[in-house]
Biopython code that builds the backbone (N, CA, C, O; Angstrom):
import numpy as np
from Bio.PDB.StructureBuilder import StructureBuilder

atoms = [
    (1, "MET", "N", (0.898, -1.169, -0.077)),
    (1, "MET", "CA", (0.018, 0.011, -0.061)),
    (1, "MET", "C", (0.767, 1.212, 0.114)),
    (1, "MET", "O", (1.487, 1.338, 1.105)),
    (2, "ALA", "N", (0.655, 2.248, -0.885)),
    (2, "ALA", "CA", (1.331, 3.427, -1.016)),
    (2, "ALA", "C", (1.061, 4.285, 0.152)),
    (2, "ALA", "O", (-0.027, 4.214, 0.724)),
    (3, "SER", "N", (1.991, 5.095, 0.542)),
    (3, "SER", "CA", (1.938, 6.164, 1.686)),
    (3, "SER", "C", (1.897, 7.562, 1.229)),
    (3, "SER", "O", (2.608, 7.864, 0.271)),
    (4, "LYS", "N", (1.108, 8.516, 1.826)),
    (4, "LYS", "CA", (1.128, 9.776, 1.244)),
    (4, "LYS", "C", (1.604, 10.858, 2.229)),
    (4, "LYS", "O", (1.263, 10.862, 3.412)),
    (5, "LEU", "N", (2.324, 11.675, 1.730)),
    (5, "LEU", "CA", (3.084, 12.863, 2.584)),
    (5, "LEU", "C", (2.421, 14.161, 2.344)),
    (5, "LEU", "O", (2.114, 14.456, 1.189)),
    (6, "TYR", "N", (2.177, 14.938, 3.287)),
    (6, "TYR", "CA", (1.780, 16.412, 3.109)),
    (6, "TYR", "C", (3.089, 17.251, 3.100)),
    (6, "TYR", "O", (3.824, 17.205, 4.086)),
    (7, "VAL", "N", (3.387, 17.970, 2.088)),
    (7, "VAL", "CA", (4.604, 18.829, 2.076)),
    (7, "VAL", "C", (4.131, 20.345, 2.106)),
    (7, "VAL", "O", (3.474, 20.868, 1.206)),
    (8, "GLY", "N", (4.521, 20.922, 3.166)),
    (8, "GLY", "CA", (3.908, 22.347, 3.272)),
    (8, "GLY", "C", (5.253, 23.241, 3.218)),
    (8, "GLY", "O", (6.417, 22.843, 3.201)),
    (9, "ASN", "N", (4.703, 24.707, 3.193)),
    (9, "ASN", "CA", (5.697, 25.870, 2.920)),
    (9, "ASN", "C", (6.306, 25.800, 1.610)),
    (9, "ASN", "O", (7.453, 26.236, 1.511)),
    (10, "LEU", "N", (5.712, 25.308, 0.550)),
    (10, "LEU", "CA", (6.357, 25.222, -0.605)),
    (10, "LEU", "C", (6.454, 26.662, -1.406)),
    (10, "LEU", "O", (5.549, 27.489, -1.295)),
    (11, "PRO", "N", (7.396, 26.854, -2.063)),
    (11, "PRO", "CA", (7.708, 27.992, -2.804)),
    (11, "PRO", "C", (6.599, 28.125, -3.833)),
    (11, "PRO", "O", (6.014, 27.155, -4.315)),
    (12, "HIS", "N", (6.332, 29.499, -4.161)),
    (12, "HIS", "CA", (5.175, 29.637, -5.181)),
    (12, "HIS", "C", (5.686, 29.078, -6.585)),
    (12, "HIS", "O", (4.903, 28.793, -7.491)),
    (13, "SER", "N", (7.091, 28.944, -6.686)),
    (13, "SER", "CA", (7.580, 28.473, -7.900)),
    (13, "SER", "C", (7.539, 26.854, -8.037)),
    (13, "SER", "O", (7.981, 26.350, -9.070)),
    (14, "ALA", "N", (7.111, 26.193, -7.198)),
    (14, "ALA", "CA", (7.115, 24.828, -7.009)),
    (14, "ALA", "C", (5.919, 24.231, -8.121)),
    (14, "ALA", "O", (4.922, 24.860, -8.477)),
    (15, "THR", "N", (6.254, 23.038, -8.500)),
    (15, "THR", "CA", (5.215, 22.512, -9.418)),
    (15, "THR", "C", (5.256, 21.122, -9.052)),
    (15, "THR", "O", (6.119, 20.758, -8.253)),
    (16, "ASP", "N", (4.304, 20.165, -9.608)),
    (16, "ASP", "CA", (4.262, 18.921, -9.251)),
    (16, "ASP", "C", (5.508, 18.190, -9.597)),
    (16, "ASP", "O", (5.943, 17.307, -8.858)),
    (17, "THR", "N", (6.136, 18.563, -10.788)),
    (17, "THR", "CA", (7.424, 17.862, -11.105)),
    (17, "THR", "C", (8.554, 18.135, -10.290)),
    (17, "THR", "O", (9.364, 17.278, -9.935)),
    (18, "SER", "N", (8.601, 19.456, -9.971)),
    (18, "SER", "CA", (9.711, 19.880, -9.014)),
    (18, "SER", "C", (9.650, 19.250, -7.866)),
    (18, "SER", "O", (10.713, 18.783, -7.459)),
    (19, "VAL", "N", (8.459, 19.064, -7.058)),
    (19, "VAL", "CA", (8.321, 18.378, -5.863)),
    (19, "VAL", "C", (8.509, 16.887, -5.777)),
    (19, "VAL", "O", (8.982, 16.279, -4.817)),
    (20, "GLY", "N", (8.082, 16.390, -6.891)),
    (20, "GLY", "CA", (8.506, 14.705, -7.219)),
    (20, "GLY", "C", (9.918, 14.791, -7.225)),
    (20, "GLY", "O", (10.535, 14.153, -6.372)),
    (21, "GLU", "N", (10.562, 15.521, -8.100)),
    (21, "GLU", "CA", (12.029, 15.356, -8.260)),
    (21, "GLU", "C", (12.587, 15.697, -6.876)),
    (21, "GLU", "O", (13.441, 14.895, -6.498)),
    (22, "PHE", "N", (12.353, 16.536, -6.167)),
    (22, "PHE", "CA", (13.102, 16.808, -4.850)),
    (22, "PHE", "C", (12.966, 15.622, -3.935)),
    (22, "PHE", "O", (13.965, 15.278, -3.304)),
    (23, "VAL", "N", (11.722, 14.891, -3.779)),
    (23, "VAL", "CA", (11.651, 13.807, -2.928)),
    (23, "VAL", "C", (12.477, 12.606, -3.536)),
    (23, "VAL", "O", (13.192, 11.889, -2.837)),
    (24, "THR", "N", (12.317, 12.448, -4.905)),
    (24, "THR", "CA", (13.198, 11.503, -5.527)),
    (24, "THR", "C", (14.794, 11.396, -5.254)),
    (24, "THR", "O", (15.444, 10.399, -4.939)),
    (25, "ASN", "N", (15.242, 12.774, -5.479)),
    (25, "ASN", "CA", (16.730, 13.172, -5.235)),
    (25, "ASN", "C", (16.901, 12.636, -3.772)),
    (25, "ASN", "O", (17.902, 11.960, -3.534)),
    (26, "ALA", "N", (16.058, 12.873, -2.843)),
    (26, "ALA", "CA", (16.362, 12.610, -1.330)),
    (26, "ALA", "C", (16.453, 11.104, -1.208)),
    (26, "ALA", "O", (16.770, 10.633, -0.116)),
    (27, "GLY", "N", (16.192, 10.277, -2.274)),
    (27, "GLY", "CA", (16.333, 8.959, -2.253)),
    (27, "GLY", "C", (15.031, 7.997, -2.093)),
    (27, "GLY", "O", (15.110, 6.875, -1.593)),
    (28, "PHE", "N", (13.930, 8.519, -2.534)),
    (28, "PHE", "CA", (12.587, 7.730, -2.337)),
    (28, "PHE", "C", (11.788, 7.735, -3.566)),
    (28, "PHE", "O", (11.664, 8.718, -4.296)),
    (29, "LYS", "N", (11.252, 6.590, -3.756)),
    (29, "LYS", "CA", (10.569, 6.519, -5.093)),
    (29, "LYS", "C", (9.084, 7.129, -5.090)),
    (29, "LYS", "O", (8.304, 6.722, -4.229)),
    (30, "VAL", "N", (8.753, 7.890, -5.828)),
    (30, "VAL", "CA", (7.507, 8.648, -5.920)),
    (30, "VAL", "C", (6.651, 7.979, -6.953)),
    (30, "VAL", "O", (7.077, 7.614, -8.050)),
    (31, "ALA", "N", (5.253, 7.823, -6.478)),
    (31, "ALA", "CA", (4.229, 7.320, -7.322)),
    (31, "ALA", "C", (3.503, 8.681, -8.045)),
    (31, "ALA", "O", (3.153, 8.724, -9.225)),
    (32, "SER", "N", (3.381, 9.637, -7.186)),
    (32, "SER", "CA", (2.738, 10.696, -7.763)),
    (32, "SER", "C", (2.978, 11.807, -6.776)),
    (32, "SER", "O", (3.103, 11.605, -5.568)),
    (33, "ALA", "N", (3.051, 13.261, -7.479)),
    (33, "ALA", "CA", (3.086, 14.422, -6.704)),
    (33, "ALA", "C", (2.232, 15.574, -7.302)),
    (33, "ALA", "O", (2.208, 15.895, -8.490)),
    (34, "VAL", "N", (1.550, 16.131, -6.305)),
    (34, "VAL", "CA", (0.670, 17.281, -6.842)),
    (34, "VAL", "C", (0.674, 18.388, -5.853)),
    (34, "VAL", "O", (0.485, 18.225, -4.647)),
    (35, "VAL", "N", (0.926, 19.653, -6.504)),
    (35, "VAL", "CA", (0.912, 20.805, -5.845)),
    (35, "VAL", "C", (-0.651, 21.574, -5.757)),
    (35, "VAL", "O", (-1.188, 21.988, -6.784)),
    (36, "ILE", "N", (-1.125, 21.669, -4.765)),
    (36, "ILE", "CA", (-2.491, 22.238, -4.498)),
    (36, "ILE", "C", (-2.633, 23.811, -5.175)),
    (36, "ILE", "O", (-1.829, 24.692, -4.869)),
    (37, "LYS", "N", (-3.534, 23.998, -5.942)),
    (37, "LYS", "CA", (-3.606, 25.412, -6.536)),
    (37, "LYS", "C", (-5.094, 25.838, -6.230)),
    (37, "LYS", "O", (-6.051, 25.064, -6.240)),
    (38, "ASP", "N", (-5.147, 27.353, -5.924)),
    (38, "ASP", "CA", (-6.341, 28.017, -5.814)),
    (38, "ASP", "C", (-7.161, 27.755, -6.827)),
    (38, "ASP", "O", (-6.716, 27.722, -7.975)),
    (39, "LYS", "N", (-8.554, 27.517, -6.541)),
    (39, "LYS", "CA", (-9.662, 27.132, -7.619)),
    (39, "LYS", "C", (-9.738, 28.320, -8.402)),
    (39, "LYS", "O", (-9.889, 28.200, -9.617)),
    (40, "MET", "N", (-9.638, 29.663, -7.786)),
    (40, "MET", "CA", (-10.099, 30.864, -8.370)),
    (40, "MET", "C", (-8.868, 31.419, -9.335)),
    (40, "MET", "O", (-9.109, 31.750, -10.495)),
    (41, "THR", "N", (-7.661, 31.492, -8.830)),
    (41, "THR", "CA", (-6.656, 32.060, -9.381)),
    (41, "THR", "C", (-5.580, 31.158, -10.169)),
    (41, "THR", "O", (-4.813, 31.579, -11.034)),
    (42, "GLY", "N", (-5.672, 29.846, -9.704)),
    (42, "GLY", "CA", (-4.809, 28.936, -10.301)),
    (42, "GLY", "C", (-3.387, 28.916, -9.739)),
    (42, "GLY", "O", (-2.502, 28.135, -10.088)),
    (43, "GLN", "N", (-3.284, 29.921, -8.781)),
    (43, "GLN", "CA", (-1.817, 30.067, -8.225)),
    (43, "GLN", "C", (-1.717, 28.915, -7.122)),
    (43, "GLN", "O", (-2.703, 28.458, -6.544)),
    (44, "PRO", "N", (-0.364, 28.492, -6.898)),
    (44, "PRO", "CA", (-0.152, 27.436, -6.083)),
    (44, "PRO", "C", (-0.485, 28.117, -4.640)),
    (44, "PRO", "O", (-0.327, 29.306, -4.366)),
    (45, "ARG", "N", (-1.026, 27.003, -3.699)),
    (45, "ARG", "CA", (-1.442, 27.558, -2.251)),
    (45, "ARG", "C", (-0.280, 27.266, -1.438)),
    (45, "ARG", "O", (-0.557, 27.419, -0.248)),
    (46, "GLY", "N", (0.872, 26.917, -1.625)),
    (46, "GLY", "CA", (1.930, 26.620, -0.755)),
    (46, "GLY", "C", (2.134, 25.226, -0.030)),
    (46, "GLY", "O", (2.972, 25.030, 0.851)),
    (47, "PHE", "N", (1.272, 24.311, -0.515)),
    (47, "PHE", "CA", (1.282, 22.948, 0.011)),
    (47, "PHE", "C", (0.995, 21.928, -1.195)),
    (47, "PHE", "O", (0.562, 22.312, -2.281)),
    (48, "GLY", "N", (1.239, 20.785, -0.935)),
    (48, "GLY", "CA", (0.990, 19.622, -1.848)),
    (48, "GLY", "C", (1.164, 18.286, -1.169)),
    (48, "GLY", "O", (1.527, 18.178, 0.003)),
    (49, "PHE", "N", (0.905, 17.344, -1.914)),
    (49, "PHE", "CA", (0.920, 15.928, -1.370)),
    (49, "PHE", "C", (1.792, 14.910, -2.485)),
    (49, "PHE", "O", (1.564, 14.892, -3.694)),
    (50, "VAL", "N", (2.800, 14.103, -1.810)),
    (50, "VAL", "CA", (3.420, 13.223, -2.591)),
    (50, "VAL", "C", (3.041, 11.948, -2.251)),
    (50, "VAL", "O", (2.878, 11.753, -1.046)),
    (51, "GLU", "N", (2.852, 10.999, -3.026)),
    (51, "GLU", "CA", (2.335, 9.658, -2.852)),
    (51, "GLU", "C", (3.627, 8.718, -3.213)),
    (51, "GLU", "O", (4.018, 8.570, -4.371)),
    (52, "LEU", "N", (4.238, 8.104, -2.080)),
    (52, "LEU", "CA", (5.320, 7.332, -2.251)),
    (52, "LEU", "C", (4.982, 5.898, -2.830)),
    (52, "LEU", "O", (3.925, 5.317, -2.583)),
    (53, "ALA", "N", (5.985, 5.394, -3.621)),
    (53, "ALA", "CA", (5.744, 4.195, -4.125)),
    (53, "ALA", "C", (5.599, 3.240, -3.132)),
    (53, "ALA", "O", (5.884, 3.538, -1.972)),
    (54, "GLU", "N", (5.140, 1.975, -3.460)),
    (54, "GLU", "CA", (4.965, 0.835, -2.705)),
    (54, "GLU", "C", (6.282, 0.312, -1.988)),
    (54, "GLU", "O", (7.236, 0.016, -2.707)),
    (55, "GLY", "N", (6.357, 0.219, -1.007)),
    (55, "GLY", "CA", (7.459, -0.391, -0.289)),
    (55, "GLY", "C", (8.513, 0.658, 0.473)),
    (55, "GLY", "O", (9.446, 0.397, 1.233)),
    (56, "GLU", "N", (7.998, 1.994, -0.033)),
    (56, "GLU", "CA", (8.666, 3.047, 0.507)),
    (56, "GLU", "C", (8.518, 3.129, 1.983)),
    (56, "GLU", "O", (7.450, 2.641, 2.350)),
    (57, "ASN", "N", (9.296, 3.619, 2.991)),
    (57, "ASN", "CA", (9.065, 3.901, 4.421)),
    (57, "ASN", "C", (8.623, 5.326, 4.553)),
    (57, "ASN", "O", (9.370, 6.239, 4.203)),
    (58, "LEU", "N", (7.519, 5.528, 5.011)),
    (58, "LEU", "CA", (6.849, 6.843, 5.125)),
    (58, "LEU", "C", (7.515, 7.508, 6.344)),
    (58, "LEU", "O", (7.739, 8.706, 6.177)),
    (59, "GLN", "N", (7.899, 6.967, 7.595)),
    (59, "GLN", "CA", (8.409, 7.455, 8.605)),
    (59, "GLN", "C", (9.800, 8.020, 8.310)),
    (59, "GLN", "O", (10.231, 9.041, 8.846)),
    (60, "GLU", "N", (10.534, 7.210, 7.334)),
    (60, "GLU", "CA", (11.878, 7.464, 7.143)),
    (60, "GLU", "C", (11.784, 8.780, 6.447)),
    (60, "GLU", "O", (12.467, 9.745, 6.791)),
    (61, "ALA", "N", (10.843, 8.809, 5.363)),
    (61, "ALA", "CA", (10.679, 9.913, 4.437)),
    (61, "ALA", "C", (10.399, 11.135, 5.179)),
    (61, "ALA", "O", (10.851, 12.220, 4.814)),
    (62, "VAL", "N", (9.592, 10.976, 6.313)),
    (62, "VAL", "CA", (9.195, 12.215, 6.905)),
    (62, "VAL", "C", (10.426, 13.029, 7.504)),
    (62, "VAL", "O", (10.658, 14.233, 7.406)),
    (63, "GLY", "N", (11.236, 11.910, 8.232)),
    (63, "GLY", "CA", (12.371, 12.179, 9.024)),
    (63, "GLY", "C", (13.386, 12.771, 8.209)),
    (63, "GLY", "O", (14.044, 13.693, 8.691)),
    (64, "THR", "N", (13.640, 12.319, 6.875)),
    (64, "THR", "CA", (14.713, 12.850, 5.909)),
    (64, "THR", "C", (14.264, 14.150, 5.534)),
    (64, "THR", "O", (15.015, 15.109, 5.711)),
    (65, "LEU", "N", (12.935, 14.325, 4.952)),
    (65, "LEU", "CA", (12.535, 15.475, 4.248)),
    (65, "LEU", "C", (12.067, 16.755, 5.021)),
    (65, "LEU", "O", (12.169, 17.881, 4.533)),
    (66, "ASN", "N", (11.543, 16.500, 6.268)),
    (66, "ASN", "CA", (11.113, 17.429, 7.151)),
    (66, "ASN", "C", (12.181, 18.517, 7.495)),
    (66, "ASN", "O", (13.181, 18.150, 8.111)),
    (67, "GLY", "N", (12.045, 19.817, 7.145)),
    (67, "GLY", "CA", (12.964, 20.725, 7.389)),
    (67, "GLY", "C", (14.191, 21.009, 6.261)),
    (67, "GLY", "O", (15.115, 21.810, 6.399)),
    (68, "GLN", "N", (13.951, 20.179, 5.182)),
    (68, "GLN", "CA", (14.804, 20.407, 4.184)),
    (68, "GLN", "C", (14.406, 21.476, 3.324)),
    (68, "GLN", "O", (13.211, 21.699, 3.132)),
    (69, "ALA", "N", (15.347, 22.185, 2.767)),
    (69, "ALA", "CA", (14.913, 23.637, 2.007)),
    (69, "ALA", "C", (14.673, 23.144, 0.319)),
    (69, "ALA", "O", (15.430, 22.474, -0.383)),
    (70, "LEU", "N", (13.667, 23.596, 0.064)),
    (70, "LEU", "CA", (13.404, 23.827, -1.511)),
    (70, "LEU", "C", (13.271, 25.205, -1.859)),
    (70, "LEU", "O", (12.393, 25.954, -1.432)),
    (71, "ASP", "N", (14.389, 25.570, -2.831)),
    (71, "ASP", "CA", (14.401, 27.044, -3.289)),
    (71, "ASP", "C", (14.574, 27.970, -2.126)),
    (71, "ASP", "O", (14.053, 29.085, -2.127)),
    (72, "GLY", "N", (15.327, 27.505, -1.095)),
    (72, "GLY", "CA", (15.413, 28.424, 0.096)),
    (72, "GLY", "C", (14.459, 28.424, 1.359)),
    (72, "GLY", "O", (14.637, 29.095, 2.376)),
    (73, "ARG", "N", (13.383, 27.526, 1.106)),
    (73, "ARG", "CA", (12.195, 27.411, 1.957)),
    (73, "ARG", "C", (12.202, 26.280, 2.637)),
    (73, "ARG", "O", (12.034, 25.253, 1.980)),
    (74, "PRO", "N", (12.403, 26.163, 4.169)),
    (74, "PRO", "CA", (12.284, 24.877, 4.887)),
    (74, "PRO", "C", (10.998, 24.103, 4.804)),
    (74, "PRO", "O", (9.997, 24.625, 5.295)),
    (75, "LEU", "N", (10.912, 23.009, 4.283)),
    (75, "LEU", "CA", (9.764, 22.324, 4.019)),
    (75, "LEU", "C", (9.105, 21.779, 5.438)),
    (75, "LEU", "O", (9.855, 21.408, 6.341)),
    (76, "THR", "N", (7.943, 21.756, 5.561)),
    (76, "THR", "CA", (7.070, 21.022, 6.598)),
    (76, "THR", "C", (6.553, 19.748, 5.970)),
    (76, "THR", "O", (5.706, 19.848, 5.083)),
    (77, "VAL", "N", (7.038, 18.415, 6.396)),
    (77, "VAL", "CA", (6.702, 17.310, 5.937)),
    (77, "VAL", "C", (6.234, 16.568, 6.812)),
    (77, "VAL", "O", (6.914, 16.429, 7.829)),
    (78, "ASN", "N", (4.931, 15.853, 6.713)),
    (78, "ASN", "CA", (4.152, 14.853, 7.747)),
    (78, "ASN", "C", (3.530, 14.072, 7.048)),
    (78, "ASN", "O", (3.449, 14.220, 5.829)),
    (79, "GLU", "N", (2.970, 13.085, 7.702)),
    (79, "GLU", "CA", (2.212, 11.998, 7.011)),
    (79, "GLU", "C", (0.827, 12.653, 6.705)),
    (79, "GLU", "O", (0.212, 13.141, 7.653)),
    (80, "ALA", "N", (0.314, 12.698, 5.495)),
    (80, "ALA", "CA", (-0.908, 13.080, 5.167)),
    (80, "ALA", "C", (-2.026, 12.588, 5.863)),
    (80, "ALA", "O", (-2.108, 11.365, 5.973)),
    (81, "ARG", "N", (-2.976, 13.352, 6.395)),
    (81, "ARG", "CA", (-4.164, 12.926, 7.096)),
    (81, "ARG", "C", (-5.262, 12.630, 5.907)),
    (81, "ARG", "O", (-5.243, 13.283, 4.864)),
    (82, "PRO", "N", (-6.114, 11.704, 6.129)),
    (82, "PRO", "CA", (-7.188, 11.475, 5.321)),
    (82, "PRO", "C", (-8.156, 12.710, 4.909)),
    (82, "PRO", "O", (-8.514, 13.504, 5.779)),
    (83, "GLN", "N", (-8.491, 12.824, 3.825)),
    (83, "GLN", "CA", (-9.287, 13.955, 3.420)),
    (83, "GLN", "C", (-10.901, 13.883, 4.080)),
    (83, "GLN", "O", (-11.647, 12.916, 3.921)),
    (84, "ARG", "N", (-11.219, 15.012, 4.779)),
    (84, "ARG", "CA", (-12.443, 14.969, 5.475)),
    (84, "ARG", "C", (-13.573, 14.966, 4.264)),
    (84, "ARG", "O", (-13.478, 15.716, 3.292)),
    (85, "THR", "N", (-14.565, 14.102, 4.435)),
    (85, "THR", "CA", (-15.654, 14.018, 3.441)),
    (85, "THR", "C", (-17.107, 14.760, 3.824)),
    (85, "THR", "O", (-17.951, 15.167, 3.025)),
    (86, "GLU", "N", (-17.149, 14.820, 5.482)),
    (86, "GLU", "CA", (-18.290, 15.696, 5.715)),
    (86, "GLU", "C", (-18.228, 17.013, 5.506)),
    (86, "GLU", "O", (-17.132, 17.566, 5.410)),
    (87, "GLY", "N", (-19.451, 17.733, 5.402)),
    (87, "GLY", "CA", (-19.410, 19.215, 5.124)),
    (87, "GLY", "C", (-19.401, 19.860, 6.444)),
    (87, "GLY", "O", (-19.037, 19.355, 7.506)),
    (88, "PHE", "N", (-19.911, 21.198, 6.206)),
    (88, "PHE", "CA", (-19.868, 22.080, 7.383)),
    (88, "PHE", "C", (-21.281, 21.947, 8.081)),
    (88, "PHE", "O", (-22.352, 21.914, 7.474)),
    (89, "SER", "N", (-21.139, 21.885, 9.282)),
    (89, "SER", "CA", (-22.548, 21.817, 10.100)),
    (89, "SER", "C", (-22.876, 23.025, 10.777)),
    (89, "SER", "O", (-21.970, 23.804, 11.076)),
    (90, "GLY", "N", (-24.115, 23.285, 11.066)),
    (90, "GLY", "CA", (-24.621, 24.385, 11.673)),
    (90, "GLY", "C", (-24.902, 25.498, 10.623)),
    (90, "GLY", "O", (-24.759, 25.365, 9.408)),
    (91, "ASN", "N", (-25.251, 26.425, 11.160)),
    (91, "ASN", "CA", (-25.716, 27.729, 10.490)),
    (91, "ASN", "C", (-24.403, 28.615, 10.224)),
    (91, "ASN", "O", (-23.724, 29.113, 11.123)),
    (92, "ARG", "N", (-24.179, 28.722, 8.984)),
    (92, "ARG", "CA", (-23.044, 29.305, 8.570)),
    (92, "ARG", "C", (-22.944, 30.744, 8.923)),
    (92, "ARG", "O", (-21.897, 31.239, 9.341)),
    (93, "ARG", "N", (-24.090, 31.435, 8.742)),
    (93, "ARG", "CA", (-24.256, 33.004, 9.039)),
    (93, "ARG", "C", (-24.172, 33.217, 10.663)),
    (93, "ARG", "O", (-23.655, 34.220, 11.155)),
    (94, "GLY", "N", (-24.640, 32.347, 11.295)),
    (94, "GLY", "CA", (-24.574, 32.511, 12.595)),
    (94, "GLY", "C", (-23.468, 31.979, 13.450)),
    (94, "GLY", "O", (-23.511, 31.965, 14.681)),
    (95, "GLY", "N", (-22.496, 31.553, 12.738)),
    (95, "GLY", "CA", (-21.281, 30.873, 13.473)),
    (95, "GLY", "C", (-21.708, 29.559, 14.131)),
    (95, "GLY", "O", (-21.070, 29.115, 15.086)),
    (96, "GLY", "N", (-22.768, 28.938, 13.639)),
    (96, "GLY", "CA", (-23.021, 27.697, 14.315)),
    (96, "GLY", "C", (-24.143, 27.766, 15.460)),
    (96, "GLY", "O", (-24.767, 26.782, 15.858)),
    (97, "ARG", "N", (-24.297, 29.022, 15.909)),
    (97, "ARG", "CA", (-24.983, 29.074, 17.302)),
    (97, "ARG", "C", (-26.531, 29.213, 16.821)),
    (97, "ARG", "O", (-26.889, 29.661, 15.732)),
    (98, "ASP", "N", (-27.322, 28.763, 17.801)),
    (98, "ASP", "CA", (-28.809, 28.715, 17.655)),
    (98, "ASP", "C", (-29.269, 30.068, 18.307)),
    (98, "ASP", "O", (-29.297, 30.129, 19.536)),
    (99, "ARG", "N", (-29.613, 31.106, 17.587)),
    (99, "ARG", "CA", (-29.991, 32.162, 18.323)),
    (99, "ARG", "C", (-31.411, 32.100, 18.522)),
    (99, "ARG", "O", (-31.718, 33.073, 19.211)),
    (100, "SER", "N", (-32.260, 31.522, 18.285)),
    (100, "SER", "CA", (-33.685, 31.472, 18.334)),
    (100, "SER", "C", (-34.142, 31.413, 19.759)),
    (100, "SER", "O", (-35.248, 31.877, 20.037)),
    (101, "SER", "N", (-33.413, 30.902, 20.651)),
    (101, "SER", "CA", (-33.829, 30.961, 22.142)),
    (101, "SER", "C", (-33.405, 32.259, 22.795)),
    (101, "SER", "O", (-33.693, 32.472, 23.973)),
    (102, "ARG", "N", (-32.779, 33.069, 22.123)),
    (102, "ARG", "CA", (-32.256, 34.505, 22.771)),
    (102, "ARG", "C", (-33.581, 35.286, 22.778)),
    (102, "ARG", "O", (-34.378, 35.156, 21.848)),
    (103, "PRO", "N", (-33.798, 36.018, 23.723)),
    (103, "PRO", "CA", (-34.818, 37.087, 23.894)),
    (103, "PRO", "C", (-34.743, 38.226, 22.995)),
    (103, "PRO", "O", (-33.701, 38.874, 23.098)),
    (104, "ARG", "N", (-35.446, 38.561, 22.284)),
    (104, "ARG", "CA", (-35.539, 39.717, 21.382)),
    (104, "ARG", "C", (-35.428, 41.235, 22.231)),
    (104, "ARG", "O", (-36.049, 41.442, 23.273)),
    (105, "ASN", "N", (-34.771, 41.963, 21.757)),
    (105, "ASN", "CA", (-34.819, 43.238, 22.366)),
    (105, "ASN", "C", (-35.345, 44.201, 21.457)),
    (105, "ASN", "O", (-34.638, 44.509, 20.497)),
    (106, "TYR", "N", (-36.551, 44.772, 21.603)),
    (106, "TYR", "CA", (-37.215, 45.486, 20.674)),
    (106, "TYR", "C", (-37.253, 47.007, 21.101)),
    (106, "TYR", "O", (-37.817, 47.835, 20.385)),
]
sb = StructureBuilder()
sb.init_structure("model")
sb.init_model(0)
sb.init_chain("A")
sb.init_seg("    ")
for serial, (resi, resn, name, xyz) in enumerate(atoms, 1):
    if name == "N":
        sb.init_residue(resn, " ", resi, " ")
    sb.init_atom(name, np.array(xyz, "f"), 0.0, 1.0, " ", f" {name:<3s}", serial, name[0])
structure = sb.get_structure()
């Protein structure tokens, strides 16, 4: 089973290819790499994910890559957490509070 890394503090010049090559050059086989982009502007958001090839040691990769610099920026590398599938709950306009029980001041 492949393992996925979260890579943060990426320079804005980072691309899927450059991040994948960075991890490969550190001695790990990469199955895929993606830099997350803003949906509206298309600009990189400063983080991405790297899926390691099967058989690669996730903890070793985190230990090796965390704090390493890419284009002068020290990276934050952790095990990626599963994506949340649930939506927001509560009233978004009211910050999730139910104001119906509050007395009205007229």
